[in-house]
C-alpha positions as CSV (number, residue, x, y, z in Angstrom):
1,M,0.0,0.0,0.0
2,K,1.1,3.6,-0.7
3,Q,0.0,6.6,1.4
4,V,0.9,10.2,1.0
5,F,0.8,12.6,4.0
6,D,0.9,16.3,4.3
7,V,3.3,17.3,7.1
8,P,2.9,21.1,7.8
9,D,5.4,20.9,10.7
10,M,8.3,19.7,8.5
11,H,10.5,22.7,7.7
12,C,14.0,21.5,7.0
13,P,16.2,18.7,5.8
14,V,16.7,17.5,9.4
15,C,12.9,17.1,9.8
16,A,12.8,15.1,6.6
17,M,15.6,12.8,7.9
18,R,13.9,12.3,11.2
19,L,10.7,11.3,9.5
20,E,12.5,8.9,7.1
21,G,13.9,7.2,10.2
22,I,10.5,5.8,10.8
23,E,11.5,3.1,8.4
24,D,13.9,1.7,11.0
25,A,11.4,2.0,13.8
26,L,8.5,0.1,12.1
27,P,8.6,-3.3,10.4
28,G,6.8,-3.5,7.1
29,I,7.8,-0.1,5.7
30,R,9.2,-0.8,2.2
31,R,10.0,2.8,1.2
32,I,9.6,6.2,2.8
33,T,10.5,9.6,1.2
34,A,10.1,12.9,2.9
35,S,10.2,16.3,1.2
36,Y,10.5,19.3,3.4
37,R,10.0,21.7,0.5
38,R,6.7,20.1,-0.3
39,Q,5.9,19.3,3.3
40,R,5.0,15.8,2.2
41,L,5.8,12.2,3.3
42,E,5.3,9.3,1.0
43,V,5.2,5.8,2.5
44,E,5.0,2.4,0.9
45,Y,4.2,-0.3,3.4
46,D,2.9,-3.8,3.9
47,E,-0.4,-3.4,5.6
48,T,-0.2,-6.9,7.1
49,Q,2.8,-5.7,9.2
50,V,2.1,-2.1,10.0
51,S,-1.0,0.2,9.9
52,E,-1.4,3.7,8.8
53,A,-2.4,4.5,12.4
54,Q,1.0,3.2,13.6
55,I,2.8,5.4,11.1
56,V,0.9,8.5,12.3
57,V,1.5,7.7,16.0
58,T,5.2,7.2,15.4
59,A,5.4,10.6,13.5
60,E,3.5,12.3,16.3
61,A,5.9,10.9,18.8
62,L,8.6,12.7,16.8
63,G,6.6,16.0,16.9
64,Y,5.1,15.9,13.4
65,G,1.4,15.8,12.6
66,L,0.4,13.9,9.5
67,R,-2.6,14.4,7.4
68,A,-3.4,11.6,5.0
69,R,-4.1,12.6,1.4
70,Q,-6.6,10.7,-0.7
71,T,-4.9,8.1,-2.8
72,R,-6.1,6.9,-6.2
């Protein structure tokens, strides 16, 4: 599954690196890409191993609120 999130609290490359570190914290994430310029996080994950809610909670623990975009 792929999900795109808006991250209005992401303002710099360090923020993007911290969010990309979620990949190491949660099993089942296949790919994660953060863009501080677009304030966007793209996550590809195996939904049998990790949920969207777990991704959101992990980001919130780092201080970033995620808003899921509608995927097509």
